[in-house]
Each structure stands twice: as structure tokens, then as C-alpha cells.
C-alpha positions, -999 to +999 in steps of 0.1 A: -396-271-737-398-308-719-424-297-694-445-285-724-437-313-743-456-339-716-483-320-719-480-288-696-478-246-711-442-236-713-441-193-713-414-186-728-414-152-727-387-127-757-383-097-778-390-097-812-383-070-838-384-048-798-417-058-794-418-079-762-441-112-764-442-147-756-451-178-771-474-210-750-464-238-756-477-273-756-484-305-766-517-305-754-541-287-774-572-283-752-547-269-724-536-242-748-571-239-767-587-228-727-557-209-719-565-190-753-606-185-746-595-169-711-577-145-727-602-135-753-583-155-779-595-169-814-593-206-816-582-199-848-551-179-838-539-212-823-505-225-846-494-253-847-454-266-856-448-303-841-413-301-818-386-325-812-383-335-782-343-327-769-342-363-745-352-389-784-348-366-814-387-374-818-410-348-830-437-346-811-475-323-821-475-289-803-494-260-808-485-225-794-500-187-789-487-158-801-493-133-773-479-098-776-498-065-771-527-066-743-528-107-749-497-107-734-508-085-701-537-112-703-510-138-701-487-123-675-518-117-653-532-154-657-497-169-649-492-152-618-526-164-609-517-203-609-482-205-613-475-243-611-493-245-645-463-232-662-427-234-669-408-208-682-379-193-691-363-158-703-338-152-732-312-156-709-320-183-692-327-206-728-289-191-735-274-201-707-290-238-717-277-238-749-315-238-764-319-199-777-304-182-801 
């Protein structure tokens, strides 16, 4: 998450109501819009949600995409073509870091 708050993209995979999905999070709105357009998503689907920086406690503007279905598949494929641009976590990693539910 800290990577996302500093302008990178955080690809957070999880399961919601039995459906695999991912959030792609960043404080760089334009970066996320470019990513979403490459997946065929509409700009208005981008969601705004400020996040608290765990190092300072200060809320930082951030946005995220909800990826599921075909968009999750496209996101996973795109992520593997440029892995250096993404930080990733799975539910297990989040729990072991004390950040998950």
C-alpha cells in the first residue's frame, strides 16, 4: 500500500463473496486511468477513496479500480507484462503483515 501512496500501483488480489477480484490502487489518478483504458474500462468506473498512510497517519488522495471477470483476467495479463510497475499482495500476505481482515 505504501508503494501505491507514493504514486505506484498496488495490485491487491482477494475474494469477495466467493468471486476472485482485485483492487488496483494508486495516488496517481492519471496512471490508473491509463491502466484502466488499456483494460477497456470506462473512466467513470474509477473510484476515489483517500487512504491513511500507515507511516504518518495522514490521509492521502487515492483511487482504485475493482477488477473482476474479464477485467481481472486482462489486468492479470497486463500486470505480468510489466511486473516492475506493480506491488502485489495476496490475502495471506496482508494477514501476515497485520493489514488484512
